[in-house]
N, C-alpha and C positions, 0 to 999 in steps of 0.2 A: 045327776051330780055334776057340779061344775068341774071343768078341767083342772087337773092338779098341776098342770104346767102353766104358770102365770108369768107375765112380764112384770117383775117386781123390782124394787129399788135396791138391787144388790150393790150397785155402784151409784148410789143416789147422791144428789146435791153436790156433784163434783164441780171443781172450778172449770171455767171455760176451756174448751179444748178436750175435755175428757168425755168419752161416750158414757152415758149415764146408766143405761139399762141392759141387763143380761137376763135371758130366760133361764129359769132355774126349776128343775124337777125337785120340788121340796120334799116329796115322799122319799126319794133316793137320798137327798141331802140329810134328812132326819135320821135315816138308818145308818148313814156312813159317819156322821160326826158325833163323837162322844161328848157328853156333858157331865160335869163333876157331880157326884152324888154327895149326900149329906155324910154318909159313912166315910167316904174318901176325904172329905174336908176334916172330919173329926180325927181321922188317922194322921193327916198332915199336921193338924194342930198339936197332937200329942208328940209327933216327931220334932217339931220346932220347939216345943216346950222343953223336951229333953235336951235339945241342943243348947237352948238358952241357959239351962240349969247346969250344964257341964262345966267342970272346973278348968278343963284344959283348952276350952275354945277361945279363940282370939276375940278381942273386944269388938272388932268390926263385924265378925260373924255373929256375935251375940246380939249386936244392934239389929242386924238384918233379920235374925230369928224373931226378935221382939216385934219388929215391924210386921213381919208375916203373921205372927200370933194375933196382933190387933186387927189386921185385915180379915183374917179367917173368922175371928170371933164376930166381927161386925157383919160379915156375910151370913154366918149361921143365924144370927139374931134378926137381921133386917131383910134378908133375902137378896135377890139379884136385880130386882126391877126398879127402874127410876122413871120419873115422869117424862113422857115423850118417847119412850121405847116403843118399838113396833113389833107386833107378834103376827106372823103369818098363820092363818087360822082356817081349819077345815073341819066340818062335821059330816061324816059319811051319810048320804041320803038326805041331807038337809041343805036347801038352797036359800033359806031365809036369813042366814047369818052372813056378816061381812067377811071379805077375804083377809082383812087386816084389822087387828085390834090395836088401839093406841093407849098406852098406859097413862092414866090420869092420877090426880092427887090421891094419896092413900098409902102406898100405891094401889091402884085398882084398874079394872077395865070395865067398860059398859058394854054388855052384850044385849042386843035387841031381844025383847020378849023374855029375857031372863033377869036383867037388872044389873046392878053393880056387883062385881066379884072382886073381893079383896085379894091382893097379891102380897100382902105384908108377910115377911118371913119365908116366902116361897123362893126356892132355888130354880134356876133354869131347868135343871134335870127333873124337877118335880112339877113343872108347869102342866104337862100333858095330863097327868093323873089328877091334878088339882082341878083343872077345868072340866074334866070328864065327871068328876064327883059333883061339881056344882050343877052341871047340865043334867045330871041324872035325876034331879028333882023335877025336871020338866019334860025330859025325853027318856024313853025307856032304853037302857043299855046303849048310850051314845058312844060312837066310835070317833074319838077326837084326835086330830093331828094339829099340834100347835108348835110352831118353830120360832123361838126367840131370836131377835136380831140385835146388833149392837152398832151404834154410830161412832165412828172413830175419825181422827184426823190422820191422814197419810201425808207426811211432809218430807222435805229434804230432796236429795238427788235421786228421784224416781221419775218414771215416765209421765205420770199424771197426778201430781199432788192435789189434795183437796179433801173434802169431807165424804166419807163413804159409809153406807149401811151394809154390813156384812152379816151372814149367819153367825150366831155367837159361837158355834162349834167349828168355825173355819180355822184351819192351821194358819199361823201367822205368816209362814213363808208363802202360802198360796195367796194371801191377802196382798202381800208386797207385789207379787206377779200380777194380780188383778188390777193393781194401781199403776200398771205400766212397767213394773220391774225395775231393777237397778240398771245403771249405765256403766260405761267404762270408767267414769270418774267417781263412782259411788264407793263408799267404804262400808262394805258389808260386815266387817269385823268390828265396827264401831256403832252399830244400830242402837238407838236409845228408845225406851218406852217411858213416857212421862205422864204425870197426872198433875194438873194445876201447877206446872213448873217444877215438880219434884220428880226425881228419877226413880222409876220402879225397877227397871231391868236395863242392862247394858252389856256390851262386849260379849264375853264367853257365854253368859247366861242366855242371850238371844241366839247365839250360834248353836247352842245345844238345843234350844227350843225349836229352831228351824229344822235342824237335823232329825229330831225325833218327831216332828209333825205335831208339836204342842199347839193346842187351840187357844183362842181368846178366852174361852170359859175356863180352861185349865190354868191359864195365867191369872185369872181373877180380874180381867180388865173390865172397865165400866165405860158407859157412854161418856164421850168427851176426852178420853185418853188419846195420847198422840204417839204414833210410831214415826220416828225420824231416822232417815237414812242419810248420814252426813256425806259431804263431798271430800274427796282427797285434797290435802293441802297442796301437794305438788302434782298438778295436772298439766297436760300440754297446753290447754287453753290459758291457764294462769301463767305458766312460764312464758308463753308468747306475749301475754299482756304485760307481764313484768319487764320482759325484754324490750318491748316497744316503749314502755315508760322510761326505762333506763336510758335508751338511746335518745329519747326526746330531751331528757334532762341534760345529757352530755352536749347535744346540739345546741340547746339553749345556753348552756354555760360557755361554749366556745364563742357564740355570737355576742353574748354580753361582755365577755372579757377579751374580745378581739382576737380570738383564736383563728377566725377565718376572715 
C-alpha cells in the first residue's frame, strides 16, 4: 500500500514568495474535519424557510434567508463538485489507482480500470460512500478514502496572499493562518468572503465562524471564492506616508509662494 502521508498541494499555486507544499496525513485529516450531510442541509433549509416566512423578521434578514435557501437548494440538487476540483484518493490494498482524481465535465471523475464515475448531485460528505459503491462493481469490498479539496483565493493583508488548495473540511481560521496569518495592520473584524464580486459573509458572521471552527464545507464555499482580510485605514505605515506627503506639500507651497 502506498504511504498515506503525501506531499500534496495544500498550499498550491501560491503567489511568488509563498511556500507551496505541506505534508498532510490525509487519514487523520479525514477523521478530524466534518463535512455537511444531506440531512443537515435539509434541516438548515427548513430553518431558513421558517425564518423567511416569519412575519416579524426584518427585511434584510429575510433577504439573507432567501439567499441561503437558494444556495442550499442548488447544493442539494447539483452536489458540491465542480470541474477542476481535486480529490485525494486511496483504496486500501490497491496500488493501481492514482493518488489524485481531477473532476471533469459532468461533473465526473475518470478512474483507471473503472471508467467515468458521475458526481452529479453528490455532496462532499457522500463522496467516500459513493466512490466505494462504484468501485465495488470491480473490487470486492473496497476500502476507499477520498478527501475533497477546494481551491480558494486568500487576499488582503495576510502573510502570503494567493491561490490555495485546502481540504474542504478545514476551518476558515486555520486556512487564514496557513496563508501566513494576519498582521498588525489587518482588520480581523472586517474579513469578507466573496463569490464573483458578491458578498457571502462578513464581519460578525466570520468572527463567529472562526471562533466556532466552522469549515469551508459548512459555510458552503465553492472553488473560486475569495477570503479577504482588509487592512486597517489608520496604520502607522499610512500615517507616516500621509505625514511625509503633507510635509512635502507644505514645503512645495513655501517654495512656490516665496515662503523661504
